FIVEX-369401 format. One record per atom (N, C-alpha, C): x, y, z; residue number from 1; atom name. Coordinates in steps of 0.001 Angstrom, whole numbers. Layout:
<recs>
X, Y, Z, NUM, CA
...
</recs>
This chain:
<recs>
13071, -22080, 12233, 1, N
14187, -21214, 12473, 1, CA
15311, -21618, 11542, 1, C
15464, -20540, 10329, 2, N
16708, -20589, 9024, 2, CA
17427, -19693, 9738, 2, C
18863, -20071, 9236, 3, N
19461, -18964, 9371, 3, CA
19392, -18439, 8089, 3, C
20112, -17307, 7986, 4, N
19651, -15610, 6963, 4, CA
20662, -15520, 5948, 4, C
21370, -16187, 6602, 5, N
22922, -16443, 5428, 5, CA
23862, -15261, 5943, 5, C
23968, -14156, 6698, 6, N
24772, -12903, 6944, 6, CA
24916, -12784, 8478, 6, C
24520, -14539, 9191, 7, N
24782, -13706, 10803, 7, CA
23544, -13763, 11215, 7, C
22309, -13241, 10488, 8, N
20804, -13286, 11168, 8, CA
20111, -14211, 11230, 8, C
19386, -14591, 11982, 9, N
18173, -15381, 11752, 9, CA
17015, -14911, 11707, 9, C
16536, -15325, 10693, 10, N
15117, -14538, 9992, 10, CA
14164, -16418, 10819, 10, C
13164, -15563, 11437, 11, N
12471, -16426, 11737, 11, CA
11066, -16174, 11480, 11, C
10469, -17196, 10608, 12, N
9136, -17011, 9900, 12, CA
7720, -17504, 11283, 12, C
7166, -16833, 10984, 13, N
5963, -16646, 11497, 13, CA
5126, -18455, 11794, 13, C
5187, -19417, 12109, 14, N
4504, -20166, 12153, 14, CA
2847, -21101, 12508, 14, C
2604, -21889, 12258, 15, N
1461, -22255, 12935, 15, CA
300, -21249, 12092, 15, C
-427, -22001, 13251, 16, N
-2104, -20784, 12397, 16, CA
-2160, -19622, 12941, 16, C
-1027, -19152, 13827, 17, N
-1527, -17549, 14580, 17, CA
-862, -16654, 13559, 17, C
319, -17088, 13050, 18, N
1371, -15870, 11901, 18, CA
1722, -15290, 13330, 18, C
1980, -15858, 14623, 19, N
2965, -14306, 15289, 19, CA
3660, -14830, 15337, 19, C
5284, -13703, 15514, 20, N
6207, -14378, 16181, 20, CA
6830, -14683, 17758, 20, C
7993, -15070, 18222, 21, N
8064, -15128, 19057, 21, CA
8822, -14270, 20197, 21, C
8242, -13679, 21090, 22, N
9868, -13117, 21788, 22, CA
11194, -12947, 21674, 22, C
11769, -12080, 21135, 23, N
13563, -12958, 21042, 23, CA
13213, -13010, 19790, 23, C
12354, -13318, 18819, 24, N
12664, -13699, 16937, 24, CA
13570, -11981, 16411, 24, C
14093, -12521, 15276, 25, N
14948, -11004, 15200, 25, CA
13791, -11184, 13668, 25, C
13554, -9908, 13042, 26, N
12656, -9252, 12677, 26, CA
13404, -8295, 11776, 26, C
12685, -7883, 10378, 27, N
13304, -6926, 9818, 27, CA
11935, -6028, 9747, 27, C
11981, -4485, 10186, 28, N
10737, -3797, 9796, 28, CA
11604, -2727, 8809, 28, C
10570, -2308, 7598, 29, N
11481, -1758, 6820, 29, CA
10198, -981, 6488, 29, C
11054, 514, 5551, 30, N
9917, 1067, 4568, 30, CA
10218, 1609, 3349, 30, C
9634, 1416, 2106, 31, N
9755, 2277, 952, 31, CA
9732, 3491, 831, 31, C
10382, 3542, -328, 32, N
10664, 4891, -544, 32, CA
9785, 5658, -1021, 32, C
9381, 6935, -589, 33, N
7750, 7686, -1222, 33, CA
7634, 7651, -2194, 33, C
6182, 7382, -3355, 34, N
6680, 7519, -4629, 34, CA
7355, 6191, -5199, 34, C
7826, 4924, -4940, 35, N
8851, 4427, -5158, 35, CA
8003, 2941, -4717, 35, C
9261, 2343, -5048, 36, N
8942, 1066, -4823, 36, CA
10191, 236, -4036, 36, C
11669, 1023, -3801, 37, N
13034, 304, -2848, 37, CA
12522, 539, -2020, 37, C
13440, -449, -1379, 38, N
13296, 94, 539, 38, CA
14489, 1031, 464, 38, C
14222, 1821, 1603, 39, N
14818, 2675, 1647, 39, CA
15327, 3049, 3563, 39, C
14157, 2714, 4064, 40, N
15352, 2352, 5653, 40, CA
14533, 1061, 6007, 40, C
15621, 471, 6906, 41, N
15388, -1457, 7033, 41, CA
16304, -1261, 8267, 41, C
15654, -1905, 9466, 42, N
15761, -2086, 10792, 42, CA
15782, -2592, 11327, 42, C
16680, -3987, 11000, 43, N
16872, -5034, 11986, 43, CA
16467, -5353, 13151, 43, C
15032, -5526, 14235, 44, N
14480, -5351, 15522, 44, CA
14635, -6952, 15965, 44, C
14332, -6876, 17028, 45, N
14140, -8123, 18367, 45, CA
12435, -8022, 18611, 45, C
11860, -8792, 17901, 46, N
10171, -9274, 18499, 46, CA
10495, -9191, 20419, 46, C
9146, -7873, 21021, 47, N
9322, -8104, 22282, 47, CA
7543, -8807, 22605, 47, C
6618, -8547, 21947, 48, N
5277, -9670, 21491, 48, CA
4872, -9288, 20556, 48, C
3879, -10581, 20334, 49, N
3266, -9797, 19149, 49, CA
1774, -11483, 18799, 49, C
1072, -10183, 18746, 50, N
37, -10943, 19166, 50, CA
-1578, -10596, 18224, 50, C
-2783, -10896, 18702, 51, N
-4084, -10163, 17709, 51, CA
-3787, -8693, 17947, 51, C
-3801, -7848, 18922, 52, N
-3493, -6479, 19625, 52, CA
-2566, -5731, 19295, 52, C
-1118, -6238, 19424, 53, N
-132, -5200, 19343, 53, CA
1145, -6202, 18926, 53, C
2193, -5726, 18234, 54, N
2835, -6289, 17996, 54, CA
4597, -5089, 18446, 54, C
5361, -5986, 19030, 55, N
5926, -4870, 19834, 55, CA
7580, -5011, 19786, 55, C
8959, -4361, 19287, 56, N
9560, -4779, 19283, 56, CA
11217, -3956, 19564, 56, C
12112, -4251, 19579, 57, N
13043, -3450, 20283, 57, CA
14347, -3420, 18904, 57, C
14810, -1876, 19120, 58, N
15940, -1567, 18200, 58, CA
17061, -1264, 19275, 58, C
17685, -2625, 18710, 59, N
18566, -2425, 19561, 59, CA
19870, -718, 19431, 59, C
20760, -291, 20712, 60, N
21671, 642, 20341, 60, CA
23042, -739, 19296, 60, C
23815, 8, 18734, 61, N
24497, -416, 17952, 61, CA
23864, -875, 16540, 61, C
22487, -1288, 16268, 62, N
22097, -2077, 15297, 62, CA
22375, -1473, 14213, 62, C
23335, -2427, 13097, 63, N
23292, -1645, 11387, 63, CA
22193, -1993, 10904, 63, C
21888, -782, 10157, 64, N
20316, -514, 9220, 64, CA
20666, 172, 8301, 64, C
20176, 96, 7637, 65, N
20068, 1053, 6356, 65, CA
19452, 1980, 6370, 65, C
19973, 3281, 5340, 66, N
19573, 4697, 5553, 66, CA
19759, 5267, 4543, 66, C
18686, 6191, 3774, 67, N
19137, 6780, 2827, 67, CA
19656, 8459, 2483, 67, C
20649, 8537, 1517, 68, N
21446, 9547, 1785, 68, CA
21329, 10052, 120, 68, C
21909, 10995, 515, 69, N
21234, 12031, -1462, 69, CA
22989, 11456, -2286, 69, C
22883, 11084, -3378, 70, N
23868, 10524, -3890, 70, CA
25278, 11218, -3764, 70, C
25057, 12497, -3203, 71, N
27068, 11996, -2852, 71, CA
27107, 12387, -1425, 71, C
26382, 11642, -1031, 72, N
26519, 11328, 584, 72, CA
26353, 12280, 1566, 72, C
25473, 13602, 824, 73, N
24934, 14855, 1970, 73, CA
23887, 13515, 2837, 73, C
23501, 13762, 4400, 74, N
22849, 13071, 4904, 74, CA
21338, 14197, 4541, 74, C
20106, 13230, 4538, 75, N
19172, 13797, 4134, 75, CA
18381, 15451, 4660, 75, C
18690, 15487, 5926, 76, N
18412, 16217, 7072, 76, CA
19104, 17695, 6324, 76, C
19827, 17762, 6128, 77, N
21241, 18579, 6076, 77, CA
21642, 19230, 4425, 77, C
20023, 18726, 3647, 78, N
19727, 19087, 3060, 78, CA
18807, 20473, 2671, 78, C
18689, 21842, 2538, 79, N
17964, 22403, 2515, 79, CA
16172, 21658, 2090, 79, C
15733, 21949, 2275, 80, N
14380, 21209, 2282, 80, CA
13331, 21268, 1180, 80, C
13794, 22730, 628, 81, N
12842, 23256, -690, 81, CA
13889, 21766, -2294, 81, C
15250, 21118, -1445, 82, N
15358, 20289, -2648, 82, CA
15866, 19106, -2331, 82, C
14931, 18721, -556, 83, N
15614, 17519, -73, 83, CA
14777, 16518, -640, 83, C
13603, 16505, -960, 84, N
12636, 15365, -1970, 84, CA
13348, 15068, -3634, 84, C
13670, 16196, -4296, 85, N
14183, 15616, -5213, 85, CA
15517, 16095, -5649, 85, C
16658, 15841, -5062, 86, N
18094, 15371, -5496, 86, CA
18071, 13746, -5338, 86, C
19073, 13077, -6032, 87, N
18805, 11855, -6853, 87, CA
19579, 11175, -5174, 87, C
18779, 9976, -4546, 88, N
19304, 9531, -3386, 88, CA
20165, 7797, -3949, 88, C
20641, 7687, -2487, 89, N
20982, 6346, -2995, 89, CA
21263, 5382, -1067, 89, C
21448, 4676, -815, 90, N
20913, 3812, 533, 90, CA
22918, 3426, 1216, 90, C
23013, 3882, 2388, 91, N
23661, 3614, 2606, 91, CA
23643, 2206, 4076, 91, C
24780, 1895, 4596, 92, N
24851, 1120, 6158, 92, CA
24856, 2141, 6865, 92, C
24894, 1772, 7985, 93, N
25057, 2848, 9135, 93, CA
24324, 2157, 10094, 93, C
24885, 2496, 12045, 94, N
24859, 2219, 12666, 94, CA
23487, 2590, 13770, 94, C
22980, 2512, 14224, 95, N
21774, 2620, 15523, 95, CA
22360, 3381, 16856, 95, C
22718, 4395, 16636, 96, N
23656, 5584, 17965, 96, CA
23251, 5665, 18835, 96, C
22817, 6033, 20236, 97, N
22604, 6370, 20919, 97, CA
21597, 5075, 21587, 97, C
20464, 5521, 22264, 98, N
19589, 4859, 23686, 98, CA
18979, 4089, 21967, 98, C
18480, 2747, 23009, 99, N
17739, 2035, 21564, 99, CA
15851, 3089, 21452, 99, C
15461, 2294, 20677, 100, N
14159, 2699, 20758, 100, CA
12785, 1070, 20443, 100, C
12131, 1015, 21860, 101, N
10729, 32, 21604, 101, CA
9168, 757, 20648, 101, C
9310, -223, 19835, 102, N
8454, 199, 18410, 102, CA
6957, -346, 18748, 102, C
6289, 180, 18645, 103, N
4900, -634, 19198, 103, CA
3539, 175, 17719, 103, C
2895, -981, 17094, 104, N
1944, -930, 16478, 104, CA
619, -1826, 16332, 104, C
-638, -1444, 16488, 105, N
-1656, -2261, 16013, 105, CA
-1731, -2986, 15329, 105, C
-2522, -3611, 14315, 106, N
-3037, -4838, 13724, 106, CA
-3527, -3230, 12781, 106, C
-3631, -3101, 11185, 107, N
-4295, -2268, 10914, 107, CA
-4331, -620, 10912, 107, C
-3540, -23, 11630, 108, N
-3208, 697, 12669, 108, CA
-2795, 1824, 11238, 108, C
-3011, 3130, 11574, 109, N
-1604, 4294, 10001, 109, CA
-671, 4692, 11045, 109, C
-379, 4579, 11582, 110, N
763, 4830, 12766, 110, CA
1258, 3913, 13394, 110, C
2425, 3704, 14048, 111, N
3107, 3503, 14705, 111, CA
3489, 4365, 16089, 111, C
3392, 3559, 17149, 112, N
4081, 4463, 18456, 112, CA
5390, 4201, 19112, 112, C
6841, 5141, 19149, 113, N
7898, 4649, 19103, 113, CA
8196, 5672, 20607, 113, C
9104, 4976, 21636, 114, N
9158, 5361, 22589, 114, CA
10993, 5463, 22574, 114, C
11368, 6612, 22942, 115, N
12771, 6844, 23248, 115, CA
13260, 7310, 24569, 115, C
14234, 6982, 24908, 116, N
15196, 7509, 26956, 116, CA
16164, 7951, 26709, 116, C
16879, 8935, 27234, 117, N
18070, 9557, 27543, 117, CA
18896, 8576, 27789, 117, C
19807, 8383, 28070, 118, N
21073, 7726, 28775, 118, CA
20406, 7186, 30230, 118, C
20709, 6050, 30871, 119, N
20342, 6242, 32224, 119, CA
18637, 5810, 32070, 119, C
18421, 5330, 31249, 120, N
17013, 5105, 31146, 120, CA
15816, 6008, 31666, 120, C
16069, 6911, 31627, 121, N
15298, 8218, 32220, 121, CA
14506, 8616, 30333, 121, C
13018, 8223, 30530, 122, N
12168, 8052, 29291, 122, CA
11942, 9795, 29181, 122, C
12010, 10098, 28008, 123, N
12144, 11144, 27279, 123, CA
11168, 11577, 26756, 123, C
10289, 10978, 25668, 124, N
9069, 11008, 25275, 124, CA
8298, 9316, 24009, 124, C
7298, 9658, 23939, 125, N
6677, 8305, 22596, 125, CA
6840, 9680, 21316, 125, C
6788, 8857, 20280, 126, N
6253, 9674, 18673, 126, CA
5878, 9308, 17914, 126, C
4905, 9620, 17806, 127, N
3937, 8676, 16655, 127, CA
3982, 8979, 15099, 127, C
4504, 7591, 14085, 128, N
5041, 7895, 13267, 128, CA
4293, 7353, 12174, 128, C
3588, 8510, 11477, 129, N
2184, 8406, 10626, 129, CA
2518, 7494, 9713, 129, C
2457, 6978, 8892, 130, N
2111, 5654, 8100, 130, CA
1530, 4859, 7545, 130, C
1922, 4235, 6411, 131, N
1194, 2849, 6294, 131, CA
985, 1756, 7282, 131, C
-387, 1586, 7631, 132, N
-655, -89, 8097, 132, CA
314, -1207, 7866, 132, C
1049, -1885, 8893, 133, N
1884, -2704, 8505, 133, CA
2107, -3618, 7522, 133, C
2566, -4089, 6711, 134, N
2482, -5379, 5890, 134, CA
3571, -6509, 6841, 134, C
2974, -7303, 7134, 135, N
3367, -8848, 7815, 135, CA
4022, -9617, 6236, 135, C
5017, -9778, 6257, 136, N
5570, -10774, 5515, 136, CA
6614, -11726, 6311, 136, C
7175, -12959, 5888, 137, N
7737, -13804, 6561, 137, CA
8766, -13216, 7235, 137, C
9616, -12434, 6627, 138, N
10915, -12033, 7227, 138, CA
11331, -10769, 8207, 138, C
8980, -10104, 8203, 139, N
9395, -8590, 9005, 139, CA
8012, -8073, 8440, 139, C
8604, -6899, 8932, 140, N
7254, -5800, 8518, 140, CA
7492, -4719, 7681, 140, C
6565, -3841, 6271, 141, N
6800, -3357, 5913, 141, CA
5793, -2185, 5414, 141, C
6407, -835, 5641, 142, N
4880, 282, 5745, 142, CA
5695, 1308, 4532, 142, C
5558, 2336, 4740, 143, N
6082, 3872, 3493, 143, CA
5446, 5173, 4558, 143, C
6880, 5835, 5175, 144, N
6696, 6880, 5815, 144, CA
5617, 7986, 5376, 144, C
5035, 8433, 6355, 145, N
3852, 9820, 5828, 145, CA
4312, 10928, 6325, 145, C
5847, 11289, 6037, 146, N
6297, 12757, 6609, 146, CA
5578, 13164, 7738, 146, C
4266, 13060, 8184, 147, N
3855, 14174, 8958, 147, CA
4056, 13301, 10679, 147, C
4545, 13905, 11773, 148, N
4324, 12535, 13233, 148, CA
3690, 13472, 14299, 148, C
3703, 12713, 15331, 149, N
3665, 14035, 16557, 149, CA
4406, 13710, 17632, 149, C
4618, 14195, 18181, 150, N
5423, 13790, 19586, 150, CA
4354, 13874, 20982, 150, C
4787, 12929, 21680, 151, N
3997, 13238, 22791, 151, CA
4739, 13061, 24137, 151, C
4396, 13945, 25430, 152, N
5566, 13842, 26420, 152, CA
5186, 13411, 27766, 152, C
5901, 13593, 28945, 153, N
5731, 12650, 29967, 153, CA
4271, 13106, 30773, 153, C
4891, 14629, 30432, 154, N
2982, 15095, 31195, 154, CA
1768, 15190, 30241, 154, C
1540, 14267, 29172, 155, N
497, 13992, 28189, 155, CA
490, 15144, 27424, 155, C
1254, 16202, 27409, 156, N
1281, 17499, 26642, 156, CA
1908, 16816, 24775, 156, C
1364, 17414, 23667, 157, N
2067, 17030, 22433, 157, CA
1903, 17762, 21139, 157, C
1922, 18336, 20255, 158, N
2945, 18712, 19390, 158, CA
2871, 17988, 17981, 158, C
2905, 18576, 17084, 159, N
3013, 18092, 15730, 159, CA
3969, 18307, 15043, 159, C
4613, 17617, 14433, 160, N
6030, 16892, 13860, 160, CA
6285, 17000, 12859, 160, C
7005, 17799, 11966, 161, N
7794, 18021, 10766, 161, CA
6791, 18393, 9329, 161, C
5359, 18939, 10140, 162, N
4783, 19420, 9132, 162, CA
5262, 20391, 8160, 162, C
6387, 20780, 7947, 163, N
7191, 21844, 6600, 163, CA
7455, 20397, 5923, 163, C
8244, 19483, 6058, 164, N
8387, 18267, 5846, 164, CA
7194, 17428, 4569, 164, C
6012, 17653, 5213, 165, N
4611, 16988, 4581, 165, CA
4315, 18058, 3720, 165, C
4534, 19251, 4092, 166, N
3883, 20147, 2607, 166, CA
4856, 20408, 1844, 166, C
5987, 20035, 2088, 167, N
7583, 20303, 1063, 167, CA
7027, 18693, -164, 167, C
6672, 18079, 818, 168, N
6671, 16787, 45, 168, CA
5292, 16712, -643, 168, C
4062, 17304, -268, 169, N
3531, 17935, -799, 169, CA
3263, 18203, -2509, 169, C
3994, 19699, -1855, 170, N
4694, 19958, -2939, 170, CA
5304, 19435, -4106, 170, C
6493, 18219, -3997, 171, N
7544, 17682, -4972, 171, CA
6282, 17255, -5430, 171, C
5156, 16433, -5277, 172, N
4418, 15068, -5284, 172, CA
4137, 13936, -5056, 172, C
4887, 14055, -3878, 173, N
5396, 12687, -3090, 173, CA
4093, 12469, -2626, 173, C
3343, 12959, -2070, 174, N
1686, 13042, -1182, 174, CA
665, 13858, -2316, 174, C
-84, 12948, -2422, 175, N
-1063, 13765, -3300, 175, CA
-2164, 14509, -2472, 175, C
-3622, 14904, -3015, 176, N
-4799, 15065, -2109, 176, CA
-4489, 14112, -1500, 176, C
-5772, 12536, -2383, 177, N
-5718, 12041, -1192, 177, CA
-4985, 11085, -230, 177, C
-3908, 11236, -580, 178, N
-3025, 10921, 387, 178, CA
-3028, 11577, 1521, 178, C
-2875, 12946, 1266, 179, N
-2553, 13928, 2536, 179, CA
-4009, 14015, 3585, 179, C
-4909, 13639, 2555, 180, N
-6760, 13421, 3374, 180, CA
-6691, 12428, 4807, 180, C
-5447, 11559, 4037, 181, N
-5730, 10215, 4521, 181, CA
-5092, 10108, 6060, 181, C
-3509, 11308, 5663, 182, N
-2790, 11013, 6548, 182, CA
-3397, 12079, 7581, 182, C
-3666, 13508, 7076, 183, N
-4229, 14305, 7990, 183, CA
-5498, 13873, 8902, 183, C
-6430, 12283, 9157, 184, N
-7193, 11957, 9260, 184, CA
-6659, 11180, 10283, 184, C
-5601, 10406, 9864, 185, N
-5300, 9200, 10391, 185, CA
-4078, 9890, 12159, 185, C
-3662, 11272, 11445, 186, N
-3075, 12050, 12719, 186, CA
-3852, 12538, 13601, 186, C
-5124, 12987, 12767, 187, N
-6450, 13470, 13909, 187, CA
-6855, 12602, 14963, 187, C
-6888, 11232, 14276, 188, N
-7637, 9937, 15056, 188, CA
-6334, 9332, 15922, 188, C
-5246, 9499, 15641, 189, N
-4101, 9651, 17035, 189, CA
-3836, 10524, 18008, 189, C
-4586, 11725, 17701, 190, N
-4831, 12793, 18764, 190, CA
-5433, 12898, 19326, 190, C
-6928, 11928, 19230, 191, N
-8120, 11996, 19789, 191, CA
-7386, 10583, 21145, 191, C
-6713, 9523, 20459, 192, N
-6250, 8670, 21262, 192, CA
-5746, 8918, 22569, 192, C
-4590, 10013, 21991, 193, N
-3594, 10966, 23175, 193, CA
-4391, 11485, 24028, 193, C
-5226, 12236, 23749, 194, N
-6541, 12741, 24079, 194, CA
-6712, 12387, 25985, 194, C
-7347, 10808, 25501, 195, N
-7685, 9752, 26352, 195, CA
-7387, 9532, 26652, 195, C
-5962, 9151, 26495, 196, N
-4941, 8629, 26864, 196, CA
-5294, 6707, 26708, 196, C
-4920, 6946, 25764, 197, N
-5837, 5383, 25094, 197, CA
-4123, 4707, 25243, 197, C
-4589, 3617, 24706, 198, N
-2622, 2557, 24436, 198, CA
-2802, 2862, 23055, 198, C
-1239, 2766, 23105, 199, N
39, 2605, 24186, 199, CA
163, 3208, 24679, 199, C
-248, 4747, 25385, 200, N
190, 5560, 26330, 200, CA
-38, 4690, 27812, 200, C
-1204, 4537, 27876, 201, N
-1705, 4528, 28943, 201, CA
-737, 3040, 29890, 201, C
-112, 2255, 28955, 202, N
-92, 995, 29150, 202, CA
1572, 556, 29877, 202, C
2334, 1758, 30428, 203, N
3095, 1791, 30879, 203, CA
4777, 1070, 30829, 203, C
4538, 1646, 28933, 204, N
5601, 756, 28471, 204, CA
6605, 1689, 28782, 204, C
6606, 2675, 29154, 205, N
8242, 3146, 29551, 205, CA
8817, 2650, 30416, 205, C
8033, 1376, 31583, 206, N
9099, 1130, 32240, 206, CA
9430, -256, 32347, 206, C
9136, -508, 30285, 207, N
9728, -1801, 30128, 207, CA
10893, -1809, 29800, 207, C
12272, -2790, 29749, 208, N
13303, -2868, 29642, 208, CA
13528, -4350, 28803, 208, C
15058, -4229, 27723, 209, N
15078, -5595, 27284, 209, CA
15288, -6538, 28079, 209, C
15446, -7847, 27259, 210, N
15658, -8936, 27660, 210, CA
17714, -8764, 27942, 210, C
18345, -9240, 29019, 211, N
19652, -8523, 28585, 211, CA
20210, -9460, 28467, 211, C
20223, -11263, 27421, 212, N
20557, -12104, 26780, 212, CA
20369, -11764, 25361, 212, C
19113, -10784, 25637, 213, N
19295, -10800, 23638, 213, CA
20266, -10093, 22607, 213, C
20927, -11213, 21546, 214, N
21619, -10063, 20757, 214, CA
21326, -9159, 19968, 214, C
22857, -8481, 19604, 215, N
21649, -7262, 18343, 215, CA
21755, -7779, 17440, 215, C
20418, -7812, 16262, 216, N
20412, -8327, 15198, 216, CA
21289, -7767, 14117, 216, C
21764, -8909, 13093, 217, N
22607, -8467, 12088, 217, CA
21738, -8278, 10848, 217, C
22011, -7385, 9980, 218, N
21342, -6938, 8691, 218, CA
21661, -7767, 7961, 218, C
21117, -8449, 7526, 219, N
21142, -9747, 5873, 219, CA
21433, -9022, 5011, 219, C
22490, -9640, 4104, 220, N
22648, -9088, 3111, 220, CA
21813, -9336, 2077, 220, C
20833, -9998, 1690, 221, N
19189, -9827, 781, 221, CA
18180, -8843, 1720, 221, C
18607, -7426, 2588, 222, N
18298, -7410, 3233, 222, CA
16626, -5727, 2336, 222, C
17007, -6179, 1222, 223, N
15609, -6011, 349, 223, CA
15182, -6362, -350, 223, C
14931, -7818, -128, 224, N
14547, -9072, -838, 224, CA
12633, -8759, -632, 224, C
12354, -8988, -1908, 225, N
10577, -9658, -2182, 225, CA
10004, -10071, -1293, 225, C
8853, -9631, -445, 226, N
8349, -10388, 994, 226, CA
7862, -11539, 586, 226, C
8165, -12567, 1336, 227, N
7663, -13880, 1248, 227, CA
6242, -13632, 1939, 227, C
5545, -14514, 1601, 228, N
4308, -14695, 2611, 228, CA
4468, -15535, 3750, 228, C
3621, -15340, 4588, 229, N
3952, -15958, 6292, 229, CA
3413, -16937, 5683, 229, C
4387, -17806, 6452, 230, N
3510, -19921, 6969, 230, CA
2609, -19877, 7431, 230, C
1946, -20547, 6941, 231, N
295, -21221, 7215, 231, CA
301, -22087, 8028, 231, C
</recs>
C-alpha cells in the first residue's frame, strides 16, 4: 500500500490474483472519445473484486474530474449539434446527491450502475455501454460509447441517449465499425435484462456501503499513464 501523494491511498492489486481487497481506493477513468486524454475520473472504493465481478462505490461528495466546454459551459447545456465539436477542457467538481454502485464483469462491454433516491429508495439500474474495463495498478480505464439503457425496478427498460449516439456518429466520434459493436453490445445487454440475469437478479439494490469507509481523494496525478498490475 503506497500513499498517492495527495491524501489518496493508491492500492495496487497484489499477489497472483491481481484483485483489490474490499475497501481499497482506486480510480475509475474514461478517455475522451476519439482521443487520448482522460476526461472523466472518479475515485471509488472497491466493494468486491474477483474473477466474476468488480463492484465499486462512488460516494456522495467525492471530488471528480469532468469535461466542460472551454468557456466553462456544461456539456449538456450545449445544443446537441455543437456539443461534440466545440473545444473542451476538464474541471474538478464533486459528485453531489446520492452515491452510485458500479458493477462490471471482466471483458464485458458495459457496466451496470445502481442509483438510489434519498433515504435509500432504489431508483434504477443504468447500463453504460463502454469499452471493456482495462485494469492497471491504480484502477480501471474505459471509453464511453454514448448509448445507454435504463432499467426500472419493475424490470421495464428503455434506450437512453440515442440522440447523442447519432450525433457522435455524424461528428466522426463513432465510426461504422464501432457503431455496429456498440449496437450488438446493447442488444446483448437487453437479452440479459429480459432473462433477468446477473447483476439484476443479485439483489445489489439492498447493498449498503461500510460506514467506516472514508470518501476517496482525487490525486493530483489523476491523468497519469497506467502502470501495470503487480504480479
